[in-house]
C-alpha positions, 0 to 999 in steps of 0.5 A, spaced: 630 350 661 626 343 662 630 337 664 631 331 660 626 327 664 621 332 663 622 333 655 623 325 655 616 324 657 613 328 652 615 323 646 610 317 645 611 312 651 610 306 646 616 309 642 620 310 648 619 303 650 621 300 644 627 304 644 629 301 651 627 294 649 631 294 642 638 298 645 642 297 651 641 303 656 647 307 654 645 307 646 637 308 648 639 314 652 644 317 647 638 317 641 633 320 646 638 325 648 639 327 640 631 329 640 632 334 646 635 340 642 633 343 635 639 343 630 642 348 626 640 350 619 644 347 614 644 348 607 647 345 600 650 350 595 646 349 588 652 348 584 648 349 578 648 356 579 654 358 583 659 355 587 661 354 595 666 359 595 662 364 592 656 363 597 661 363 603 664 370 601 657 372 601 655 369 607 661 372 610 660 379 607 653 379 611 656 377 617 653 370 617 657 365 621 658 358 618 662 351 618 664 347 613 662 340 612 668 335 612 665 330 608 661 334 603 664 340 600 658 343 598 654 343 605 655 348 610 652 349 617 650 356 619 652 357 626 646 362 629 641 364 623 634 361 623 631 358 617 626 364 616 632 369 616 635 365 611 629 364 606 629 372 606 636 372 604 638 373 596 642 367 596 635 363 597 631 367 593 635 366 587 636 358 588 643 359 589 642 355 596 637 349 598 636 348 606 637 341 607 639 337 613 645 334 613 642 327 613 638 328 607 644 329 603 647 323 604 643 318 600 644 322 593 651 322 595 651 314 596 647 313 590 653 317 586 650 318 580 654 320 573 653 325 568 649 322 562 645 316 567 638 315 567 636 316 574 629 315 578 627 318 584 621 314 586 618 319 592 621 325 590 617 331 593 619 336 595 625 335 591 631 336 596 634 330 593 632 330 586 635 337 585 641 334 589 642 329 584 641 334 578 647 338 581 651 331 582 650 330 575 651 337 572 644 337 569 647 332 564 642 326 563 635 324 565 632 324 572 624 322 573 622 325 579 615 321 581 610 324 587 603 321 588 601 327 592 598 333 588 600 339 592 607 336 593 608 335 586 607 343 585 612 344 591 616 339 587 616 343 580 617 350 584 623 347 587 626 344 581 625 350 577 628 355 582 634 350 582 634 350 575 635 343 575 633 342 567 634 335 567 628 333 571 622 331 569 616 330 574 611 324 574 605 325 578 602 318 580 603 312 584 610 310 585 607 303 586 605 303 579 609 305 573 608 305 566 611 299 562 616 304 559 620 304 565 621 297 566 629 296 567 630 303 564 634 306 570 641 306 571 640 308 578 634 309 583 633 312 589 627 310 594 627 315 600 621 311 602 615 315 606 616 313 613 614 314 620 619 320 621 622 317 628 629 320 626 626 327 626 622 327 633 624 333 637 621 333 644 620 340 644 616 340 638 609 336 638 608 336 631 614 332 629 611 326 633 603 327 633 601 322 628 606 317 630 603 310 633 605 303 632 600 301 627 602 306 622 609 303 623 607 297 620 602 300 615 608 304 612 613 298 612 608 294 607 607 300 603 615 301 603 616 293 600 611 295 595 615 301 593 621 297 593 619 292 589 617 297 583 624 300 584 627 294 583 623 293 577 625 299 574 632 298 575 637 295 570 641 289 571 647 292 574 644 298 576 644 301 583 639 302 588 639 306 595 634 305 600 633 310 605 628 313 611 628 318 616 626 313 621 629 309 627 624 303 626 627 296 624 621 294 622 621 300 616 629 299 615 632 292 616 626 288 616 624 291 609 630 289 606 630 282 609 624 281 605 627 284 599 633 279 600 628 273 601 624 275 595 630 277 590 635 273 593 639 271 587 638 278 584 641 283 589 647 284 593 648 289 598 654 294 597 658 298 602 656 305 603 662 308 600 662 315 603 666 317 609 663 321 614 667 324 619 668 331 623 664 333 629 658 329 627 656 324 632 651 318 632 654 314 626 653 306 626 654 301 620 651 294 621 651 293 628 647 287 627 643 282 623 645 278 617 651 279 613 648 284 608 646 288 614 653 290 616 653 294 610 647 299 612 648 306 615 644 308 621 645 315 623 642 316 630 639 323 632 645 328 635 645 335 635 647 336 628 644 330 624 637 327 624 636 320 625 636 316 618 637 309 615 641 308 608 642 302 604 646 301 598 644 295 593 646 292 587 641 289 582 646 283 579 646 282 572 645 275 571 646 274 564 654 276 564 
């Protein structure tokens, strides 16, 4: 077993240097410790086809050990099974479950869409959050799942069909340029923005950080601002927008939202996450620094169970009231 220091040396040195500069030593070390071990397989029960008790009975019958997730009734943590093993299981093959990280399940829960609403998932592939939104809405309403990459569009369509998420329409196109039809059309928008993926880094898996560099972080922040502008353009006054990433970079998180609040100061407010996350998970922090609205953002630091994530809930003010 390699030591902490040996594994740490595998991560990009500029990334490590930034963490150590931004955080006090104890916090930086805790974040890096969360990148040292692989996380267990976690799944979401697809309530469009089944329910959590049926899935649990099936797993128990097949001697697959699991734990419930206290803050999400439809999520389970598998204790010993590997992902490829679960992908061969009938529950997966029939679309009764979806393999999804716990952190990834949080943005749709924070958005909290209601049956009958119109919802936009602006960067939707491979469909984990789109299909979760459809389940939360009981397939009642309309979800536009947008994706710019043609190959990822096909994966998105496959997952939507497999999950029987019939309320979803797929749009293949650039999320920065939507048709005029969609202007102020949506009750809620999820922007799970393309990012540098720092929250997913695993020291033992070079492919998780192979393409990371500071220049890419800056380029992605520019892209995120453009997508956020479109998301706000498509959102109805009074509507809710959730902005999320799987990165730790302030440049892609708080500073992107600082830009939004400076540009749309009179139109936006930040709201509390409205989700109590408890249990054995560690690495959760709300609003550690920054302006008043920053104190409502959720940061999830990498841990043995959770990937690193950032989640913010915004409200577009209805100025006509």
